[in-house]
N, C-alpha and C positions, 0 to 999 in steps of 0.2 A: 199342618203336618203333626202327626202324633209321635210320641217317643215313650219308650219304656226304659226307665233308668233305675239302677240301684246305686245309691250314693253312700259311701262309708266315710271317706275323708277326701280332701281335695286331690291327693296324689293317687287315689285308688277309686276311679269312677268307671263303671261299666255301663254302657248305654246301647240299647237296641233301637236305633232310629229307624222308624218305618217311613219309607219313601215309596212313591208310586212305582219306581223302577224295581224295587224289591218285590212288591206285590205282583207286578207284571211278570217278573222272572219266575215266581212260584207258579203262576197260572200257566206258564208254558209247559210245566211238567205234568199237567193233568191229562194229556193225551199224547201218545207216542208219535202221531202224525201231525205235521204242521198243517196240512190241508186234508180234510176228510169230509167231502160234501154230503151233508145230510141235514134234515130239519128236526130229527127226533130229539137230539140232545138239547138244542136251544128251546124247543117246545116245552120240554120238561122243566128247564130252569126258569123260563118266563112264567110258567104256571106257579112255581114256588115263590116267585116275586110278585104275584098278584097281577100279572099281565100288564106291565107298563106299556107294551106296544099298543094297547087298546085305549090309552089315555094321552095320545099325542096330539099336537097341533096338526092341521092338514099337511099331508105328506106329498112331496114330489119325489118319486122313486126312479132312479136312473140306472140303466145297465148299458152295456156296450163294450167295445174293445179299447178304442182310443178317444180321448177328448172328454171323458166324464168329469174329471176335475176342473177342466177349463170351462165346460158348460156350467157347472155349479158355481164357479167363480163369477162368471158373467151374470148368471141369474140372481145370485145373492146380491151383487152390486146393484142390479136393477131394482130389486125388491127394497133394498135399504134406501136407495135414492127415492123410492116411492113412499117412504115412511114406514115400512113394515119392519117388524122385529123377527129376525131370521135366525133359525138354528141350522146347522149343517153337520153331516157325518161323512167323512172322507177317509180314504186309506190308499196306500200306506202313509205314515207321517214321514217328514224329511228329517227333522232334528229332534223333536220331542213328541211323545205319544199324545200329549194334550192337544196337538194340532188336529187330531181326528174328531174331537168333540167340541164343536163351537155352539155355545148357548146364545140366547138372544143378546146377552150383555158382553159376549166375547168368549175366548177360549176358556174351557173349564180350568179352575184353579187346582193347585196341588192337594189341598186339604179335602176338597169335595171329591176329587178323583180317587184318592185313597179310600175314603169312606164308601164310595160306590163299589169299588173293586172288592173291598173286603166283605161287603154285604153279598155280592154275587158269589164270592169264594165260599162264604159260610153257607149260603143257600144250596150251592152245588155239592158241597162236601167233597169226598174223594172220587166221585164218579167221573168217568172220562168226558171231556169236553175240549174242543180246540180253543186255542188262544183267541182266534177271531170271534168264535161264538160267544165266549164268556165276556169278552170286551164289548161286543155288540149289545149283549144284555145290559151291561153297565151303562152303555150309551143310551139305550131306551129308557132306563131308569132316570138318567140325568135329564133327558129331554122331557119326559112326562112330568117330573117334579118342577122343572123350569117353566113348563107351560102352565102349571097350576099355581104359580106364585102370583103376587099382586099385579105385576105388570104383564106377565104371561109372554107367550110367543105367538106369532101370527102364522108361521109356516115352518116346516122342516124339510130341508133338502137332503135326501138320503141316497148315498152312492152304494151300489153293490160292491162287495169285495172281490168276488170271482163268480162268473157266470150269472146266475139269476134264479133259476128254478129251485136249486137247492142251496142258495146263498142264505146266510143267517139273517140278512136284512129282509128277506122275503116273507116276513111274518105279518105284514100289514094287509088286512083283509080288503080295505077299500081306500086306497090313496086318492088324493085329489087329482093326480095326474101321474102318468108314467112317461118315460122318454127312453129311446134307444139310440145311442150314438153309433157312428160307423163301426161295423163288425168286420174283423179281420182275423187271420190266424194268430192265435196266441194261447198259451196254456193248453196245448193240444193234449197233454197227458191227462188232463182233468175234464176237458170239455168236448173232445172229439177232434178228428183229423180233417174235417171238411168244414167249409163255411156253413153248410146247411146244419150240421150237427151243433156247431157253436151257436148259430142263430136260434136253434131250438132251445138251448139253455138260456140264452139272453131273453128270449120271448116268454120265458116262464114267469116274468114279473107282470105280464098282462093280467088284468082283472075284469070281471064282468061289469059292464056299464061304465068303465073308466077309460077316458081317452088316452091314447099313447101317441106321442109326437115322435116321428121317425125321421132320423137324419138320412142323408144320401147313403144308399146301400147298393152293394152288388145284387144283381137280379136273383141269384141263388139264395141270398140271405133274406131279401125282401119277400120272396115267395113263402118262406117258412113263417115269417112274422105275420103275413096276411092270413095264412092258414090257421095259425094259432089264434089270431084275433077273431076269426069267424067261429072257431070252436068254442071260445069262452064268452063271446058277445062283447068284445071290446071295440070301441071306435078307434080308427087310425087317422092321424093327421100327417100325411106323408109328403116328404120333399119330392118335388117334381110333379105332384098331382094337386096338393092343397096349398103348398107354399114353395117359393123359389127365392133365390138370391143370386146376385152377381157383383163382383168387385167393381168399384169405380175408382176414379183418380184419387178421391179423398175419403174413401170409406167403402160402403156397399149399399146396394139397392135391394130392398126386401119387398116381396109382393105376396099377398094372400087375398082371401075373400073380402078383407076390409080395405083393400087398395094398396097403394105403393108408399113405402117409406124410404127416405134417404137418410142413412145413418153414418156416424163417423167411423174412422178407422179404429179397430180394437187396440186397447192398451197392450195386449199380449202380442208378441211379435210372431210373424210367419203367416203366409197365405192361408194355412190351415185354420188359423184362429178366426178368420172371417167366417168360415163354415161353422165353427163352434159358437161364435157370437150370433149368427143367423139362427142357429138351432135354439139358442136362448130366447131370441125374439119370438120364434114360433111357439115355444113353451109359454112365454108370457101371454101370448094371444089366447091361450087356452086356459088361462087362470082369471076368469072374470071376478071382479070384486076386490082386486088387490091394488087398484090405483096406479097401474103402470101405464102412464101416458107417454107421449113421445119424448118429453123431457127426461123422465126416469129411465127410459130405454137407452137414450143417448148417453146419459151420465154413467150408467152401468157399463156400457160398452167401452167408453173412454177411460173409465176409472178402475176397472177390475184389476185385481192383483192375484197372481198365482205363482209362487216361487218355483224355481227349478225347471221352468219351461222357456227355453231360449232366453235365459237371463244373463245380462252382462254384469260381471263383478267389478265394481269400481272402487271398493274399499276392502281392507283386510290384507293379510299377509300375501296371498297369491297375487292380488292386483298390484300391490306395492313392490313386489320383487321384480316386476317386469320393467325393462328400460322404456323410456319415452317412445311413443308411437305404437306400442303393443296394446292389444286388448285380450281379455280372457272372458269366455262365455261358458255357460253351463246349461245342459239340457238332460232331462231324465227319460226321454223316449227310449224304448228298448225292444220293439218288435219290428218286423219288416215294414208294416204300414207306417209306423212312426219314423223309420229310416227314410222312407220315400217322402213323407211330409217334411222332414228335416232337410232333405236334399233340395226340395223345392224352395225352401226358405233360404238356404245357403247359396243357391244359384246366383243370387244377386250380389254376393260378396266377392266381387272381382277386382276391387281396388287394391288388395294386398293379399299375400299368400295366406292360406288356411292350413293350420296344423291341428291334428286331433290327439287328445289324450282319452283313452278308451278303457273301460272296464265293464264287465257284464256278468250276470249270474249264469251258472251252468245249465239252468233250465230254459234258457232263451235261445232263439234262432239267431246266433251271432252273425253268420255270414249273410243271412237275409236282411238283417238290419244294416250291415256295413256296405253291401254291394252298391246301393245307390249313391253312397257318399264318396266312394273311391275316386271317381273322376274329378272331384272338387277339391281334394286335399293334397298338399304337398307330401305329407308323411304322417305317420301315426306312432305314438308311444303307448304301449299297453301296460296296464297296471292291474294288480289284484285289489279288489275292493276291501279296504281294511275292516277287520272284524266280522266279515261275512263268510260263514263256512261254505255257503253255496256259490261263492264267487269262482269264476274261472281264474286259474293262475295267470300271472302276467305272460308267461311263456305260451300257455294255451290260447290266450286272447290274441297274442301277436300272431300265432299260427293261423287262427281264423281270419284275422285281418289280411294276412298275406294271401290266403286262398281267395279272399274277396277282391284282391287287386291292389292292396296297399303296399307301400314300402314301410314295413312295420318292425319295431324292435321292442322288447320288454324293458320296463323300468321298475325300480324298487319302490317308487313312491310318486305321487303327483308332483311334488316339489322337484324331485330329480328329473321328471319328465319335462317340466317347464324349463328348467335350467338347460337341459340337453337341446331342446328345440331352439332356444334363444342363441345358444353357443354356436349351433351349426347354421343358423339362418344368415342369408346375405342381406336381408332387409327386414324391417319391422313387419309383423303379421298379426293375424288373429289366431288365438288358441281356443278350441272348443273342447270342453271336457264333457263326455257323453257316454251313453250305453246303459245307464241304470238309474232309477230313482234312488236306490240305496247309495250309489256312488255320489249322486247329487246331494243327498242328505249329509253324507260325511263331509263333503266339501263345504256346505253351508255351515255345518257345526264347527268345523275347524277354522273357517274363514270369517266367523261372525265378529 
């Protein structure tokens, strides 16, 4: 961390302490729009930085609507179990920005992050650039310099921020592999109102001569991906044609041209995580030379960690405020497909009542997310996401929930919501806090 201080006497000290949060706050002011999909601004900045995107370890570039983070978590755990030095770029973060930039040795540290952000800020000057674009440029710098050090990095797992075609991560001319997770309706105001339009944006990461591993897709989305692959000359490794999976009593069965593998249950909870783990296995099969044998695959599936995805909170203020017999869980899913996947996971929770605490951004399809959950929960307390200007108010969130079929009331805070649920309950139950990764991040930050 750097500091600029003027010291005159002990009682009269002024100090401008530079932190990554302060630099990040300055960077948010460089463009009036939070999201403005374009490649021109980041192309300009990367040129001024001497093209760090051309000096990276082999890249696996991932797009899709749901499951990108879980896929990368499984794939990273597999690669690390195979002895590889893995970098990863993900978004958004839950608690600290540093979570977005994972170097081969671990999350980027504060001093290095400040230095990289300030280099990008100086190179960009006052010209417009979005927060995601400038921070992606900083991440490319971090990864390039990490790959060039003595120990280096073997591979970079790169997650798109939004879409793909015009996403700031889409500056890699020839990745080692691309992957597209299941595509669903989300961010329609930026990507289009149909599955076909959204799939066209996601398929923008396909590159000539580079294999793309394709997760289970709706026919409409798959047709667009296949059309794009044919146009650019990309090979496809498609679920249902080239690889399949099926849940078993103690894990799942994976089959491709190499035969059948029997793999353990994923460490991440929910039936949808079997699909994400299977997609990671399919990606691993298309990465020859990385030493991913059956042992590494199984270890990665059973050992992956990805906070905020159907995560039980067993420590901290929220967990300890509940009486014996109660559980509190957290999930960051926020679109209709995520609501359906969450409902499938919750369907097995029949041994005690389920209560929801819910908050969501005003850019999301609230009722579409909530409707599959309504038959499963006894009631819902709605909250405003603290510190998020784009959050639905607790009152608006409660109204959406009521329209979706819930008995719903607003609450002033998550703590108040938990207290109200416990006070009104006839027996111990489970409480699920859900609706937004931003809400999940606030909970993890406050409950750490």
